[in-house]
C-alpha positions as CSV (number, residue, x, y, z in Angstrom):
1,M,-8.8,48.8,214.4
2,A,-12.5,48.7,214.3
3,T,-14.1,46.2,212.2
4,V,-17.2,47.2,210.1
5,K,-20.0,45.0,210.6
6,D,-22.2,43.3,208.1
7,Q,-24.8,45.7,206.4
8,Q,-28.4,44.7,207.2
9,G,-31.2,45.8,205.0
10,F,-31.4,47.5,201.6
11,N,-29.7,50.5,200.4
12,L,-31.1,53.3,198.4
13,I,-30.1,52.3,194.9
14,E,-31.4,49.0,195.7
15,L,-34.5,50.1,196.6
16,M,-35.0,52.2,193.7
17,A,-34.0,49.5,191.3
18,V,-37.0,47.5,192.6
19,L,-39.5,50.2,192.6
20,V,-38.8,51.0,188.9
21,V,-38.9,46.7,188.1
22,F,-42.3,46.9,189.9
23,A,-43.8,50.1,188.0
24,I,-42.8,48.5,184.9
25,I,-44.2,45.2,185.7
26,M,-47.5,47.0,187.0
27,G,-47.7,49.4,183.8
28,A,-47.3,46.4,181.7
29,G,-50.0,44.3,183.4
30,L,-52.8,46.8,184.6
31,P,-54.6,47.1,181.1
32,F,-55.0,43.3,181.4
33,L,-56.3,43.5,184.9
34,T,-59.0,46.1,184.0
35,A,-59.9,44.2,180.7
36,T,-60.3,41.1,182.9
37,I,-62.5,42.9,185.9
38,E,-65.2,44.5,182.8
39,R,-65.1,40.7,181.3
40,N,-66.0,39.3,184.7
41,A,-68.4,42.0,185.2
42,V,-70.5,41.5,181.9
43,S,-70.3,37.7,182.3
44,S,-71.6,38.0,186.2
45,Q,-74.4,40.4,185.2
46,A,-75.3,38.1,182.1
47,R,-75.6,35.1,184.3
48,V,-77.6,37.3,187.0
49,L,-80.4,38.1,184.0
50,Y,-80.2,34.9,182.7
51,K,-81.0,33.3,186.2
52,S,-83.7,36.1,186.8
53,L,-85.6,35.4,183.7
54,S,-85.1,31.4,184.1
55,Q,-86.6,31.9,187.7
56,A,-89.6,34.0,186.7
57,R,-90.7,31.5,184.3
58,S,-90.6,28.7,186.8
59,A,-92.2,30.8,189.0
60,A,-94.9,31.1,187.0
61,I,-95.3,27.7,186.1
62,N,-94.9,26.5,189.8
63,N,-97.6,29.2,190.9
64,N,-99.7,29.0,187.9
65,A,-99.8,32.5,187.5
66,V,-98.6,35.6,185.5
67,V,-95.1,36.3,186.4
68,T,-93.4,39.9,185.3
69,I,-89.9,41.2,185.3
70,E,-90.2,45.0,185.0
71,R,-87.0,47.2,184.4
72,K,-86.2,50.2,186.6
73,S,-84.8,52.8,184.4
74,S,-87.3,55.4,183.0
75,T,-85.5,55.1,179.8
76,A,-87.0,52.7,176.9
77,K,-85.4,49.8,176.7
78,D,-82.4,50.1,179.2
79,W,-82.4,47.5,181.9
80,S,-79.0,49.1,183.2
81,E,-80.3,50.0,186.4
82,G,-81.7,46.6,187.4
83,W,-85.5,44.9,187.5
84,T,-88.2,43.9,189.8
85,V,-89.8,40.1,189.6
86,Y,-93.3,40.1,190.7
87,I,-96.5,37.3,190.3
88,D,-99.1,39.7,188.6
89,V,-102.0,38.6,190.8
90,G,-104.5,40.5,188.0
91,G,-102.9,38.4,185.1
92,E,-103.1,41.6,183.0
93,G,-99.1,41.2,182.4
94,N,-97.3,44.1,180.3
95,Q,-97.8,46.5,182.6
96,A,-96.8,48.4,185.7
97,R,-96.2,46.5,189.0
98,D,-99.5,47.1,191.2
99,T,-97.7,47.4,194.6
100,V,-100.7,46.8,196.4
101,N,-102.1,43.6,195.1
102,D,-99.1,42.3,193.0
103,T,-96.4,40.0,194.7
104,Y,-93.3,41.0,195.0
105,L,-90.6,38.1,193.8
106,N,-87.3,39.7,193.8
107,D,-85.5,42.7,193.3
108,F,-82.5,43.3,191.1
109,S,-79.5,46.4,191.0
110,V,-76.9,46.9,188.6
111,D,-74.2,49.0,190.5
112,D,-71.7,49.1,188.0
113,A,-71.5,51.9,185.7
114,L,-69.3,49.7,182.9
115,I,-72.4,47.8,182.1
116,T,-75.0,48.4,179.6
117,I,-78.1,46.2,179.6
118,R,-80.6,46.8,176.4
119,S,-83.2,44.8,175.3
120,N,-85.5,44.8,172.1
121,T,-88.8,46.5,171.5
122,A,-90.5,43.1,173.2
123,A,-89.0,43.9,176.7
124,N,-89.3,47.4,176.3
125,N,-90.5,47.7,179.6
126,W,-91.2,44.4,180.9
127,V,-90.9,40.4,180.1
128,T,-94.3,38.6,181.1
129,F,-94.4,34.8,181.3
130,D,-98.0,33.5,181.4
131,A,-99.0,30.4,183.8
132,N,-97.5,27.9,181.0
133,G,-94.4,29.6,181.2
134,R,-94.6,31.2,177.8
135,L,-93.8,34.8,176.7
136,D,-96.8,37.0,177.1
137,D,-95.6,39.1,173.9
138,D,-92.8,38.1,170.7
139,P,-89.8,37.0,171.6
140,V,-87.1,39.0,173.8
141,Q,-83.4,39.9,173.4
142,I,-81.4,41.6,175.9
143,A,-77.8,42.4,175.6
144,V,-75.1,42.9,178.4
145,C,-72.2,44.5,177.3
146,D,-69.6,47.0,178.9
147,S,-70.1,50.7,177.9
148,D,-67.3,50.7,175.1
149,V,-69.1,49.0,172.4
150,N,-65.6,49.4,170.6
151,S,-63.9,47.5,173.1
152,A,-62.0,43.9,172.8
153,I,-64.3,42.7,175.6
154,E,-67.2,40.4,174.4
155,G,-70.9,40.8,175.3
156,Q,-73.6,38.2,176.1
157,L,-76.8,38.1,174.7
158,I,-80.0,36.7,176.5
159,S,-82.4,35.7,174.2
160,V,-86.5,34.2,175.2
161,S,-88.1,32.5,172.8
162,R,-92.2,32.7,172.6
163,V,-92.4,29.2,174.4
164,G,-90.5,30.5,177.0
165,R,-86.8,29.2,176.8
166,V,-84.2,31.3,177.8
167,S,-80.7,30.7,176.1
168,S,-77.2,32.9,176.5
169,N,-75.1,33.5,173.3
170,I,-71.5,35.4,173.2
171,I,-71.5,38.6,171.2
172,A,-68.1,38.8,169.4
173,A,-66.4,42.0,170.2
174,A,-66.5,42.7,166.2
175,D,-70.5,42.8,166.4
176,K,-71.2,44.6,169.4
177,P,-71.6,48.1,167.6
178,T,-74.5,46.3,166.0
179,Q,-75.7,43.6,168.9
180,C,-75.4,45.4,171.9
181,T,-78.4,47.3,171.2
182,P,-81.1,44.6,170.1
183,A,-83.3,45.9,166.9
184,G,-87.0,45.2,166.8
C-alpha cells in the first residue's frame, strides 16, 4: 500500500481566504492612507513656502538688496504652479523679473494637483522684501490647502508681517472654505 506524502503549500480555498482577508484590510485602510498622503503633501508644501519666504528675507538683509518672490501662475493670487526668487538689481520691487539684470536665486515648482496655494491681494503677483527685510507692501497671507476644501485635512496659513516676520498657522478643516482663499 502506498503512503500519502504530507501536503506542501496551500490549497485553493486557503489562498482565497487569505486574499479575501487582505482585500478587506486594504479596503478599510486605503482611505486613511490617502488622507495621510494628502496631509503630508500640504504640510510639505507649506514648509517649502515658509522656507522660501524666510530665505528671501535673509537674502535681502545679507545682500542689502531688494529680493522678490514671483508666482509662476498666470492666474491672480494663485501660487499653485510655484515661484521664482531673485534679487531685484534695480531695486524697484513688485514687478516682473528682469531676466537680464536681476539675479536669479531659486526656483520652486509645485507638482501636486491636489494642492492649492492662494494668496491675499498683497501677494497677488509677488512678495518683495526691501534691503532691511521688510515687506515692500501690505502684510501677506498665503494659504496652502488640499484641493477639496470640504475634506477633513487641515491647511496651513503662511503669513508675513509688514516687518518681514514669517509665521505659519494651522487652518482647521472647518475653516478651510473661508481661509483657503485669503481675503484682502
